[in-house]
C-alpha positions in Angstrom: -0.1 0.1 -0.2 3.0 2.4 0.9 3.3 3.1 -3.1 0.0 4.3 -3.5 0.0 7.9 -5.4 -2.4 9.6 -3.5 -4.2 13.1 -4.2 -6.8 14.5 -1.7 -8.8 17.2 -2.7 -10.6 19.2 0.1 -11.6 22.7 0.7 -11.7 22.4 4.1 -7.4 23.0 5.3 -7.6 21.7 8.7 -9.9 18.2 7.2 -7.1 18.5 4.1 -4.0 17.9 6.5 -5.6 15.5 9.1 -6.5 13.2 6.0 -3.0 13.7 4.9 -1.1 12.8 8.5 -3.7 9.7 8.9 -2.5 8.4 5.1 1.1 9.0 6.3 0.1 7.1 9.8 -0.6 4.2 7.6 2.5 4.2 5.3 1.6 6.0 2.6 4.5 8.8 1.6 3.1 10.1 -2.3 0.4 12.3 -1.2 -0.6 15.8 -3.0 -2.9 18.1 -1.5 -5.1 20.3 -3.3 -7.9 23.0 -1.9 -10.1 22.6 -5.2 -11.1 20.4 -7.8 -9.2 22.7 -11.0 -6.1 22.6 -9.1 -6.5 18.7 -9.2 -7.2 18.5 -12.4 -4.0 20.8 -13.4 -2.0 17.9 -11.9 -4.0 14.7 -13.3 -1.5 13.7 -15.8 0.7 12.9 -12.8 -1.7 9.7 -12.3 -3.0 9.1 -9.3 -3.8 6.0 -7.8 -6.4 7.1 -5.5 -8.3 10.4 -4.9 -9.9 11.2 -2.1 -12.5 14.1 -2.9 -14.4 16.2 -1.4 -18.3 16.3 -2.5 -19.1 19.7 -1.5 -16.4 22.7 -2.9 -16.8 25.7 -4.4 -14.9 26.2 -7.6 -15.7 22.6 -8.9 -17.8 20.3 -7.3 -16.5 16.6 -6.3 -19.2 15.4 -8.9 -17.7 17.1 -11.6 -14.5 16.5 -10.7 -15.3 13.0 -10.5 -16.5 13.1 -14.4 -13.5 14.9 -16.0 -11.1 12.4 -14.3 -13.0 9.6 -15.0 -13.0 10.9 -18.9 -9.3 11.6 -18.3 -8.5 8.0 -17.1 -11.2 5.6 -15.8 -8.4 3.4 -13.8 -8.2 6.3 -11.5 -9.9 5.0 -8.0 -11.9 8.0 -6.5 -13.4 8.0 -3.3 -15.9 10.4 -2.0 -16.0 12.0 1.1 -18.6 14.2 2.3 -20.3 15.6 5.0 -23.4 15.1 2.9 -26.4 13.0 4.7 -28.4 12.8 1.9 -27.8 9.3 0.1 -28.6 11.1 -3.6 -25.2 12.5 -3.7 -23.8 8.7 -3.0 -25.5 7.1 -5.5 -25.0 9.8 -8.4 -21.2 9.3 -7.7 -21.4 5.4 -7.1 -22.9 5.3 -10.3 -20.8 7.4 -12.4 -17.5 5.7 -11.2 -16.7 6.6 -7.9 -14.9 3.4 -6.0 -16.5 4.5 -2.6 -18.2 7.2 -0.7 -17.6 7.7 2.5 -19.5 9.9 5.3 -17.4 12.1 7.3 -18.1 11.4 11.0 -18.2 7.9 12.7 -15.5 5.5 12.2 -14.5 7.8 9.0 -10.8 6.9 9.4 -11.5 3.0 9.8 -13.3 3.2 6.4 -10.8 5.0 4.6 -7.6 2.2 5.5 -10.9 -0.4 4.3 -11.4 1.6 1.5 -7.2 1.8 0.7 -7.2 -2.0 1.3 -10.0 -2.8 -1.1 -8.0 -0.6 -3.6 -4.9 -2.3 -3.5 -6.7 -5.9 -3.6 -8.3 -4.8 -6.9 -5.0 -3.2 -8.2 -3.4 -6.7 -7.2 -6.3 -8.8 -8.9 -6.1 -6.4 -12.0 -2.4 -6.7 -12.5 -2.6 -10.6 -12.2 -5.5 -10.8 -14.8 -3.5 -8.6 -17.2 -2.5 -10.5 -20.5 1.3 -10.9 -20.5 2.4 -8.8 -23.7 3.2 -11.8 -25.5 0.2 -13.6 -24.8 -1.7 -9.9 -26.7 0.4 -10.4 -29.8 0.3 -14.1 -30.3 -3.4 -13.3 -30.1 -3.7 -11.5 -33.4 -0.8 -13.9 -35.5 
């Protein structure tokens, strides 16, 4: 898990730094923080593995950023993190490619740890199931 490249996007500076510290305590080191969606999108070419994305932000909503990231690279894992209590944003973001939706509050840090574990498992499974270059070449011969 320590080699994951992670973006954290949240307009709440306190939360941004708290989440950064929590992820570093889990052993992650390659973390970039952004206080708005536009800055995140400006750095998307750095190809993060995971983006923890706040739903409610001023310049672009998390939902808008999710859609743009998924158009750029559908393999980036996006975890929406929000204080929203309404279920509709969770459903909408999951339908449009978010890997998970975590509500800020109770057990939030434990849920973040669990989602990272699941992401690593999915990455491992995808890597194992990826056909080798030779198999792909010989498939067409």
